[in-house]
N, C-alpha and C positions, 0 to 999 in steps of 0.2 A: 467341428471340434466340440463334441459334447462331453458331459461329465462334470465333475466338481474340481475346481482349482484347489489343490491341497493346501497351498500356502495361505489363501484368503478364506477358504471355506464357503466360496460362492460358485455358482455355475460358471464354468470356463467361458461359455458363450457371452455371459454378462460382463465378466472381467475384460474380455477382449474388446467389448464395445463401449466401455465406460468413457473413454476419451471422446467418442462421438456423442454419447448421451449427455456429457457435460455442456455441450453447446447445441443441444437439440432445441428446435423452435418453441416447444411447449414448456412453460415454466415448471410445472409440477414434475416433469420428467428430469429437467435440469436439477431440481432440488433433490429428487430421489437419487440421482447419480452422484450428487455431491455427498449425500449421506453414505452411500455405498463406498465411495472413495475413502471417507473417514473410517469406515469399518475395516477396509483393507489396510490402511495406514496403521491402525491400532494393533495390527498383528506383527508390525515390523519395528525394528530399532532404528534410531537416528543414524547409527553407524553402519547400517546395512549397505551392501554394495549397490551402486546406482543401477536401475533397471529401465528398460524401455517403457514399462508401465508408468513409472514415476515421472519420467520425462513428459509423457503424454498428459498425465494428470496435472502437472505444473502448468502447461499451456492452457488446459481446459479450465482450471481453477482461476487463473488470471483472466481468462475470457469472461468468467462469471462475475468477477469483481468489476470488470469493465462495463458490465451491463447497467442499464439505467433503471432496471426494475428488480430490486433484490428484496425478497420477503424477509421478515425478522429472523425466523428460524433458519432460513437459508444463509443469512448473513452470519449467524453464529457458527454454522458448520463451515462456511468459507473461512472464517477466522481460524478455527481449529485446524483445518487442512493446511492453510498457509503457514501456520506456526510450525507444523510438523515438516512440511516441505522445505521451508527456509532453514530450519535447524539441520535437516538432513543435508542440504546443499552446502551450507556454510562449513559443515564438518568434512565435506568432500574436498574442500579447497578449490582452487581455480583450475586444477589440472583435469581436463576432460578428454576422452578419446575422440569425441566427435564434436565439431563446431556447432551442431544442432542442439547439443545439450545446454540447458540454461545453468549458469553458475549461481552460487549464493549471492555474489555481488550484483549480478544481473537481476535476480528476482527482487532484491531489496530496491534497486534503482527503479524497476517497473512499478512496484507498489507505491513507493514514495512519490513517483511522478504522477500516478493516478490521483493520489490524495491532493497533490498540488493543483492539478487541473480542476478538481471539484471545488477547491477553496477559491480559485480565481474566477471560474466560469459559472459555478452554481452554488454560491455561498449559503443559500437558504436550505440546500440539501446537505445532510451531514453523514449519510450512510457510509460512504467509502472512507471518510476520515475517522469515523467511529471504529470501523473494522480495523483500520490501519493502526490506531492508537492501541487497541486491544492486542493486535498482532505484535506490535513492538514489545508490549509488556509480556506477552506469552513467550516470545523468542528469548528475551533477556532473562526470564525466569528459568528457562531450561538450559541456557548456555553460560559458561564461565566467561570472565572478562577477556581472556586471551583468544577465545573462540569468536568473539563478536566485536572486539575493540575497533576494528577497521570500519565497521558499519555504524558505530555510535554517532558520528557527526551527521550522517543522513537521518538516523532516527530522531536525533535532537532537533533537527531543522523542522520536522513535523510537529514534535511535541511543543517546542517553543512558540511556533506560529499559532497553534491552537490554544495555548495558554492565554494569548492576547486576543482571542476571538471575541468580538463584541456582539456577534450575531446569535451565538448559542451559549447559554450558561451551562448547559449539560456537557457540551463538548469541551469548554474551557475547564470545567471541574474535572472531567476525565483526564485531560492533558496534565493538570496539576497533580492528580493522583499518580499518573504514570511517571512524572518527573520525580516525585518524592520516592517512588519505588526504586527508580534507577539510582538515585543518590544513595539510598540505603543498600542497594544491591552491590554497586561497584565503587562507592565512595565519592564524597563530594569533590575531591581534587580531580579524580578521573573525569567526572562529568563536566567540571569547569574547564578542563583542558579540551575535552571533546566539543564543548560549546564554542570555544575560541576557534577550533578547526572548522566548525559548522559555519561560523560567521565569515571566515576566510573563504570558504567554498562559495557562499552566497555572493560575496563581494567580487570574486573572480568571474562568476557567471554574469553578474550585472555588467562588468567591464567588457566581457565578451559580447553581450547583447548590444551594448553601445557601439562597439567597433563594427559589428555586423550591420547595425542600423545606419551608421555613417557611410559604409560602403554601399548599402542599398540606396541611400539618398542620392548618391553620386551616379550610380548605375541606372536607376529608374526613378527620377524625382516625382513623377505623377503618382506611381503606385505607392511610393513611400508616404506621400502626402495623404492619400486616401486611407492608408493603414493607420497613420497618426491620428486622423480625425476619428476613425472607428474606435481606437484605444481610448481617446479622450472622452468620447460619448459613453463608453462602457464605465470609465472611472466615475463620470458624473452620476450615472444611474446607481452605481454602487454606493456613492456617498449619500444619495437620496434615501436608499434602502436603510443605511445605517442610522440616518437621522430619524427615520420612522420607527426603527427598533428602539432607539434611545428614548424617544417620546413615549412610546408604548410602555416602556419600563418605568419611566417617571410617573406616568398616569396610574399604573398599578400601585406604585408606592404611595401615591397621594390617596 
């Protein structure tokens, strides 16, 4: 399949392989593929009909975000691509002809979950959370309230958590900036209501985890005990790191 893809203005052979190139082992190829996807998306409207290409690019771009090694320029392009893909999918709604197609709600869930994992397991690294905050701002800048209202509680869970971030001043400043933008964009009352929904979702998840932990303790007490010790050790290490950060900040001020 040679020749130029008329829609994207790129060689058809390259367009056909972009999904594979997004997850290629060499980073410079992944970054180039990410930029080419951005070039392709720039020729399309958010309201374009879903294509197999877009579905493939969603999975590849999420795989890039999942990576532990994201270069700064690549991170900026990932953010731009995710903004476009999320806006496109949210405008499609939940109706998809194939169960393999990712919906808007699913892509939001996946990105928010990755940011949460980084916050809990690698608090010193902020790459995914920075991308996520900028992605939230980008999506909300491009969509009206009615198009994004259902996802606001998920967005605000991330923003509110990072506003309280004691490990990174730059991340907490970015989160505050995003929150102020959202209040100005959609209104303070709307954001307050979405924050209540976000707190409710968090509370329900905690209750679910407690129920599952109780069932696990009964079913396999030894495994449950080992897991609990591991969690407590991780919490202890996290507290130590926070104390170090606070002491360093106090030293700088002095």
